[in-house]
N, C-alpha and C positions, 0 to 999 in steps of 0.2 A: 107737430107744434110749429116749428119754423120761426123765422124772424119777422116780427110785425112791428117794427119801430115806426115812429113818425117824427118828422121834423116840422116845426111850426113855420109856416110860410104865410105871411100876411095875417089873417085872422082865422085860418083853418089848418087842420092837420092833414098831412098827406101820408097814407099808409105805404109802407115799403115791404113787399112780401119776401124778398131774398137778401142775403148778406151782400151780394154783389150790387144790388140796388141801393142798399144803405151806403156803401162805399161811393157809388156814383153820385148819390144825393149829397153826401158830405163834400165831395169835390166841387160839385156845382154850387151848392148853397153857402159853403164856408171857405173853401180854398180859392175858388175863382173870384169870390167877392172880397178877398183879402182878410177875412176874419182869422184864418189860420194860415201859417206858412206852408209852402209846398212840401217841405220835409215831412210834415205829418201825414200828408197824402201818400208819399212814398213809403213811409213806415207801415201805414195801414195796408197798402197794396202788397208789400213784401210779406207781412204777417199772414194775410189772407192766402197768398200764393203758397206759402209754406204749409199752411193748414190744409189747403186743397191737395197738395202733393202728398202729404202725410196720410190723409184720409183715403185717397183714391189711387195711389200708385203702389204697386208691390215693392217691397224691399227698399223703401225710401227711409233713410235715416238722416237725422240732423245732428251735427256735432255739438258738444257742450258750449263751445265758445259762441257759436251762432245762436244757440238757444238763449244764452245770457244776453247777447246783443238785442234780440227781439224783446225779451222781457224788460230790459232797460228802456228801450224805445216805448214800450207800452206804458211804463211808469211815467215817462216824460209826457206822453200823449195825454194820459189821465190827469196829470198835474196841470197841463195847459188848459184842458177843459174846465177843471175846477177853478183856475184863475179867471177864465172867461165868465163862468157862471157867477162867481163871487163878485165880479166887477159890475154886474147888472143890478 
């Protein structure tokens, strides 16, 4: 199944087949254009990196405080997206 998100660009949708592509598109379409602060990109990259390491490296563990930090960043990220969507 995979990630098949799309971001609206002009009047058409552009498919993105991988998570890394979604992150790159987010950076290009929303961070570089100033719609989102760079901290959201950093948080997204950090969370994706942790996910990759946890899925593909043997014996990788993340401590509880780091987990809590990533979860809090995710909550703030979602809240910011909701604020942006609600303002349109």
